[in-house]
Structure formats: structure tokens, C-alpha cells
C-alpha positions as CSV (number, residue, x, y, z in Angstrom):
1,M,34.3,-2.1,18.5
2,R,34.6,-3.7,15.1
3,A,34.8,-1.3,12.1
4,A,35.9,-1.2,8.5
5,V,38.9,1.1,8.9
6,L,40.6,3.3,6.3
7,R,44.3,3.8,6.8
8,G,47.1,4.2,4.3
9,G,44.7,4.1,1.4
10,T,43.2,0.7,2.2
11,V,40.2,-0.5,4.2
12,E,40.1,-3.5,6.5
13,A,37.8,-4.7,9.2
14,R,39.4,-4.8,12.6
15,I,39.0,-3.8,16.3
16,V,39.3,-0.1,17.2
17,D,38.5,1.9,20.4
18,D,34.8,2.7,21.0
19,P,34.0,6.4,20.5
20,V,33.2,8.3,23.7
21,P,30.4,10.9,23.6
22,G,31.4,14.4,24.5
23,P,29.2,17.4,25.5
24,G,26.0,17.5,23.4
25,Q,26.7,14.2,21.7
26,L,25.0,10.9,21.5
27,L,26.6,7.4,21.3
28,V,24.7,5.4,18.8
29,R,24.9,1.9,17.3
30,S,25.0,1.8,13.5
31,L,22.2,-0.3,12.1
32,A,22.7,0.4,8.4
33,C,24.9,2.7,6.4
34,G,25.0,3.4,2.6
35,I,28.2,3.5,0.6
36,C,28.4,6.8,-1.2
37,A,30.5,8.0,-4.1
38,S,31.9,10.6,-1.8
39,D,33.4,7.8,0.4
40,L,35.3,6.7,-2.7
41,H,36.4,10.2,-3.6
42,F,37.5,10.7,0.0
43,M,39.7,7.6,0.1
44,D,41.0,7.8,-3.5
45,H,41.9,11.5,-3.5
46,P,43.4,12.4,-0.1
47,E,45.0,15.5,-1.8
48,A,41.5,17.0,-2.2
49,G,41.3,17.5,1.6
50,A,44.4,19.7,1.5
51,D,42.3,22.5,0.1
52,D,39.8,22.3,3.0
53,D,41.0,24.7,5.6
54,S,37.8,24.3,7.7
55,G,39.0,21.0,9.3
56,M,35.6,19.5,8.6
57,S,37.1,16.9,6.3
58,T,40.6,15.6,7.1
59,Y,42.3,12.5,5.6
60,D,45.5,11.6,7.5
61,Q,46.8,8.4,5.9
62,D,48.6,7.5,9.1
63,V,45.5,7.6,11.3
64,D,42.5,5.4,11.5
65,I,39.3,6.7,9.9
66,V,35.9,5.0,9.9
67,M,33.9,6.2,6.9
68,G,30.2,6.1,6.4
69,H,27.9,9.2,6.5
70,E,24.5,7.8,5.4
71,Y,23.3,5.9,8.5
72,C,20.4,4.8,10.5
73,A,21.4,4.1,14.1
74,E,20.1,3.2,17.6
75,V,20.7,5.5,20.6
76,V,23.0,3.7,23.2
77,D,24.0,6.5,25.6
78,H,23.9,10.3,26.2
79,G,27.0,12.4,26.6
80,P,27.3,15.2,29.2
81,R,25.2,18.3,28.9
82,T,22.6,16.6,26.6
83,E,18.9,17.3,26.9
84,R,18.2,13.5,26.8
85,R,15.1,14.2,24.7
86,I,15.8,11.1,22.7
87,P,15.5,7.9,24.7
88,V,18.0,5.0,24.6
89,G,16.8,2.5,22.1
90,A,15.3,5.0,19.7
91,R,16.2,4.7,16.0
92,V,17.7,7.9,14.7
93,S,19.6,9.6,11.9
94,S,21.1,13.0,11.3
95,L,22.8,15.4,9.0
96,P,26.3,14.0,9.0
97,V,28.0,16.8,11.0
98,L,29.4,16.3,14.5
99,S,29.9,19.3,16.7
100,T,33.1,19.0,18.8
101,A,35.1,21.3,21.1
102,A,37.5,21.9,18.1
103,G,34.7,22.7,15.6
104,R,32.4,20.9,13.3
105,R,33.5,17.6,11.6
106,I,31.9,15.7,8.8
107,I,30.9,12.3,10.1
108,G,32.9,9.5,8.4
109,Q,35.5,12.0,6.9
110,N,37.6,12.8,9.9
111,P,39.5,10.8,12.6
112,E,37.5,12.7,15.3
113,S,34.1,11.7,13.8
114,P,33.9,8.0,13.0
115,G,31.1,7.0,10.7
116,G,28.6,4.2,10.2
117,F,31.1,1.6,8.8
118,G,31.7,0.8,12.5
119,E,29.6,-0.7,15.2
120,Y,29.3,2.7,17.0
121,L,29.5,6.4,16.2
122,L,28.7,9.8,17.7
123,L,25.9,12.2,16.7
124,T,25.1,15.8,17.6
125,E,22.0,15.6,19.7
126,A,20.6,19.0,18.5
127,I,20.4,17.9,14.9
128,T,19.5,14.2,15.5
129,R,16.1,13.1,14.3
130,V,14.0,10.2,15.5
131,V,12.8,7.6,12.9
132,V,9.0,7.6,13.1
133,S,8.5,4.7,10.8
134,D,8.5,0.9,10.7
135,L,10.6,0.9,7.5
136,P,13.8,-1.1,7.6
137,S,17.0,0.7,8.6
138,E,18.4,-0.2,5.2
139,V,15.8,2.0,3.6
140,V,15.9,4.9,6.2
141,C,19.7,5.3,5.8
142,V,19.3,6.4,2.2
143,A,17.6,9.6,3.3
144,D,20.9,11.5,3.5
145,A,21.7,10.7,-0.1
146,I,18.2,11.8,-1.1
147,S,18.7,15.1,0.8
148,V,21.5,16.2,-1.5
149,G,19.6,16.1,-4.7
150,W,16.4,17.1,-2.9
151,S,18.1,20.3,-1.7
152,T,19.6,21.1,-5.1
153,A,16.3,20.6,-7.0
154,S,14.5,22.8,-4.4
155,R,17.0,25.6,-4.8
156,A,16.8,25.5,-8.6
157,R,13.1,26.6,-8.5
158,V,12.5,25.2,-12.0
159,T,9.6,27.1,-13.6
160,T,6.9,26.0,-16.0
161,K,8.9,27.8,-18.8
162,E,12.0,25.5,-18.2
163,V,12.7,21.9,-19.0
164,A,15.1,20.0,-16.7
165,L,18.0,17.9,-17.9
166,V,19.6,15.6,-15.3
167,M,23.1,14.3,-16.3
168,G,24.0,11.2,-14.4
169,C,21.6,8.7,-12.7
170,G,23.5,7.7,-9.6
171,A,21.9,8.3,-6.2
172,I,22.2,12.1,-6.4
173,G,20.8,12.4,-9.9
174,L,18.0,10.0,-8.9
175,S,17.1,12.1,-5.9
176,V,17.1,15.3,-8.1
177,I,14.6,13.5,-10.4
178,A,12.4,12.4,-7.5
179,R,12.3,15.9,-6.0
180,L,11.5,17.5,-9.3
181,K,8.6,15.2,-9.8
182,R,7.2,15.9,-6.3
183,L,7.5,19.6,-7.1
184,G,5.4,19.0,-10.3
185,V,8.2,19.8,-12.6
186,G,8.1,18.1,-16.0
187,P,9.1,16.8,-18.4
188,V,12.3,15.7,-16.8
189,V,15.0,14.3,-19.1
190,A,17.6,11.9,-17.5
191,V,20.9,11.0,-19.1
192,D,23.2,8.0,-18.3
193,F,25.3,5.6,-20.3
194,V,24.2,2.6,-18.2
195,A,20.9,1.0,-19.1
196,S,20.1,-0.2,-15.6
197,R,20.5,3.3,-14.2
198,R,18.3,4.8,-17.0
199,E,15.6,2.3,-15.9
200,T,16.0,3.3,-12.3
201,A,15.7,6.9,-13.3
202,R,12.4,6.1,-15.0
203,A,11.2,4.3,-11.9
204,M,12.1,7.4,-9.8
205,G,10.0,9.7,-12.2
206,A,12.1,10.6,-15.3
207,D,9.8,11.3,-18.3
208,V,12.5,10.7,-20.9
209,V,15.7,8.7,-20.6
210,I,18.7,9.2,-22.9
211,D,21.7,7.1,-23.7
212,P,24.4,9.7,-24.6
213,A,26.4,7.0,-26.5
214,G,23.6,7.0,-29.1
215,V,22.0,10.4,-28.9
216,S,23.2,13.8,-28.0
217,P,21.4,14.8,-24.8
218,Y,21.4,18.4,-25.9
219,Q,19.8,17.6,-29.2
220,A,17.3,15.3,-27.5
221,W,16.5,18.1,-25.1
222,R,16.0,20.6,-27.9
223,E,13.6,18.3,-29.8
224,L,11.6,17.8,-26.6
225,A,11.6,21.4,-25.4
226,H,11.5,23.3,-28.7
227,G,10.3,20.8,-31.3
228,P,12.3,19.5,-34.3
229,A,12.2,22.7,-36.2
230,E,15.8,24.0,-36.9
231,S,14.6,27.6,-36.9
232,T,14.4,27.7,-33.1
233,K,17.8,27.7,-31.7
234,D,20.5,29.9,-30.1
235,V,19.5,33.6,-29.6
236,M,16.1,33.0,-31.4
237,T,15.2,30.7,-28.5
238,T,14.9,33.5,-26.1
239,M,13.2,35.8,-28.6
240,A,10.6,33.1,-29.4
241,G,9.8,32.6,-25.7
242,L,10.6,28.9,-25.9
243,P,11.4,26.9,-22.8
244,G,14.8,27.4,-21.2
245,C,17.1,24.7,-19.9
246,V,18.1,23.8,-16.4
247,V,20.9,21.2,-16.2
248,F,21.8,19.2,-13.1
249,E,25.3,17.8,-13.3
250,C,25.4,14.8,-11.1
251,V,28.3,12.8,-12.5
252,G,31.4,14.1,-10.8
253,V,33.8,13.1,-13.6
254,P,36.3,15.6,-15.1
255,G,35.1,16.9,-18.4
256,V,31.4,16.5,-17.9
257,L,30.7,20.0,-16.6
258,D,32.8,21.4,-19.5
259,S,30.9,19.4,-22.0
260,I,27.6,20.8,-20.6
261,I,29.0,24.3,-21.0
262,K,29.9,23.6,-24.6
263,G,26.7,21.7,-25.5
264,C,23.9,23.5,-23.7
265,E,21.6,26.2,-24.8
266,R,22.3,29.9,-24.3
267,G,21.0,31.2,-21.0
268,T,21.1,27.7,-19.4
269,R,21.1,27.4,-15.6
270,I,23.5,24.7,-14.4
271,F,23.6,23.2,-11.0
272,S,26.8,21.2,-10.5
273,V,26.5,18.6,-7.7
274,G,29.1,16.1,-9.0
275,G,32.3,18.0,-8.2
276,P,35.2,15.8,-9.3
277,P,37.8,15.8,-6.4
278,E,40.7,16.1,-8.9
279,G,39.3,19.4,-10.3
280,D,38.3,20.3,-13.8
281,H,39.0,22.6,-16.7
282,L,36.1,24.9,-17.8
283,H,35.8,26.9,-21.0
284,T,34.7,30.0,-19.1
285,L,34.8,32.2,-22.2
286,T,32.2,29.9,-23.8
287,A,30.1,30.2,-20.6
288,K,30.4,33.9,-20.8
289,R,29.3,34.1,-24.4
290,K,26.3,31.9,-23.7
291,G,25.4,33.8,-20.5
292,L,25.3,30.7,-18.4
293,N,24.6,30.7,-14.7
294,I,26.5,28.0,-12.8
295,Q,25.9,27.1,-9.2
296,F,28.1,24.6,-7.3
297,G,26.9,22.2,-4.6
298,G,26.8,23.6,-1.1
299,G,25.2,20.6,0.6
300,P,21.6,20.4,1.9
301,S,20.1,22.8,4.3
302,M,18.8,21.5,7.6
303,A,15.2,22.2,6.4
304,D,15.8,20.3,3.1
305,W,17.4,17.4,5.0
306,D,14.4,17.2,7.3
307,E,12.0,17.2,4.4
308,A,13.9,14.4,2.6
309,F,14.1,12.4,5.8
310,E,10.4,12.7,6.4
311,A,9.6,11.7,2.7
312,V,11.7,8.5,3.0
313,C,10.6,7.5,6.5
314,S,6.9,8.1,5.7
315,G,7.2,5.9,2.6
316,G,6.0,8.9,0.5
317,L,9.1,8.6,-1.5
318,D,9.9,5.0,-2.5
319,V,13.7,4.5,-2.6
320,G,13.4,0.8,-3.3
321,P,14.6,1.1,-6.9
322,M,17.9,2.6,-5.6
323,L,18.8,-0.2,-3.2
324,G,21.2,-3.1,-3.9
325,R,22.6,-5.8,-1.6
326,T,23.6,-5.5,2.0
327,V,27.1,-6.4,3.3
328,G,28.8,-6.9,6.7
329,L,32.0,-5.2,7.9
330,D,34.3,-7.9,6.5
331,E,32.8,-7.4,3.0
332,V,33.2,-3.6,3.0
333,P,36.5,-3.5,1.1
334,A,35.0,-5.6,-1.8
335,A,31.8,-3.6,-1.6
336,L,33.7,-0.3,-2.1
337,D,35.2,-1.8,-5.2
338,S,31.8,-2.8,-6.4
339,A,30.5,0.7,-5.8
340,R,32.9,2.0,-8.4
341,D,31.1,0.0,-11.0
342,A,28.7,2.3,-12.8
343,G,26.6,-0.7,-13.7
344,G,25.9,-1.6,-10.0
345,P,23.0,-0.3,-7.8
346,A,22.8,3.2,-6.6
347,R,23.4,2.1,-3.1
348,I,25.1,-0.9,-1.4
349,I,24.2,-1.0,2.3
350,V,26.6,-1.9,5.1
351,V,25.0,-3.6,8.1
352,P,27.7,-3.7,10.9
């Protein structure tokens, strides 16, 4: 098959062996696959995989790897010991985890589990879902990106006595905003340096958008949640019964989480989804003094993934504002470079 192949730190389109479905697996043809920031993290920071002793994500620079974990695909064949409950020709997607004899592998981040930047890939039948929709595959494939922020926003359980602050309006931040609005949470404050992303955040449901180059997001949050009075801050906030803060860190750049720790209100709940692969330094004593509660990532549950998938496929959640151009396999290397541009669209879609 043709695929955009990662090897030795570079990506090029060429011919590689077709994947062969094993027990419980489906062979599918990739119809569309989004380029995610984690694809860039994976290829740019191979050292990050050294800390993963699970074997789920493995970057060997001397072995071919086909990335791409946000896909819509068509069933081509069934492997042995499958239930064959999904017919050949059906459009499908799945949580990007492949069950193999050696254990679970993240699709698109392991030599054993090629992803959607190739013509064919393998899926685990048990967690594969049929697309019940006439929407284009380029829209459906965004569901996995939506599921990450969807799951985080669901776990946060933001109350009516809290105001949400979303830091970073890439795909994950946008999906957090969309889920919060569907849950009836508001107002939602969104922060990003890039004007186009702030406008996309507004389109996805943000009530207030902030350019941190001109306004402190924490001061803007205080004025919205507590009013302009200087008398309501720090410990007095809790005593006065004023709204608390829930921050969603969706940037993934070193220093951002630490800046949140230093700038946020006492008692703030922080959900860190960004996770810079090179690590970060945190002022933990400041976090302790403020009584902060920080929860890191974890990925979407199957239930949250299913909910996000249904919301996208039904058209109940319009992901159109997130979509940029589509590219073929030969254009993937250049598209990966474009995806590094914060001023670009939240998603560039690969159509093999």
C-alpha cells in the first residue's frame, strides 16, 4: 500500500507492506484522517516514548511507522475469530487502540499498529463503531479529537458556582468548549494568542475570548466572575461565596501550566490536557499554598468517545469551524509542517 511513512525523524510517501488482520481485527481502508498535535509530538520527541513502559506507544527511528489516529475508514476484510457483525463496505471509526497478541498498541504510534496516513490500517472489532450518517468522512474523522476534550469537560463536572477558563483554542480546547456548552456550563472564557483561533472558539460556543498578549486572562476571569471590585480576591473569594475557577490547560507548551499555577485563584481546579512531551517545571509550593487541585489527561473513556462520536456523526455538534484543507499522501510532509503553525486551522485532513 502507499503510505506517508515516518522513519529516522522524517516523513515521506512510499510503498510499504499491507497490514494483515489478526484475531479480532478488521482490515479497513482509510478514507480520511486528521493531523493531530500529538502526531507532531510523537515524531519530534522520540525520547518521550522512552518513559512509556507499556509498549503502547513506541518510536523506533529505524523502523517504518505510519501515523494517524483520527480516522474514518471502510471495512475491507475480517481477521480470524471476528464476529463479522460489521459488513464489508461499512464506514467505521474507533478509539485508536489496537489489541494484539503482544498487548494493546496506540494506532499510528507503533510499528505494529499503522495509522490512517496509509491506504490501509487495522482496527479492533470489539471497539469499532459504524458511522450512521451521511456526513463526509472528513467531518467524521474529527470525532476522536472531539472525544479528548469532551471527556475532560465531562470529568470536570463544572458547577453553577464555577466559571471555566480554557487556555488554548486548538482542537482539544475547542472540544472542551463545545462540551461545556452542551452541558449548559457558562460563561466560558477562552484564551489564545491567535485571532483566528479565538474566532473559532467563539463559533464553538465560548462566551468571552481573550488575547493574553493584551489582557491578563486571570484578571479578565476575575472581572467576569467576581466583578471589578478589588475587595473580592484571594482568601476573601471563598469567604464571600463567589464563583470558583476551573482551568482547562490545552496548550501543551512548557511553562503554560506553571503560569496557570502562579496566576490562578486560590482553590482553582486545573485539568491539564496539553502535556508537553519534553516535560515541565512546576512551582509545587505555590500550588500547595493556593490549595490547587491538578488532574492530568488520561484520555477519553469508551463511553465518552461514543458520545462524542454520536454528536459528530448526528450533526448535533458542528465541527465545520475546526476544519481546514484536505491533502493527499504526497502532501503529508508539508501538511505536518503547516500543522505546526498556530495560525492555521485546528485540523488538516489527510485523504489517502
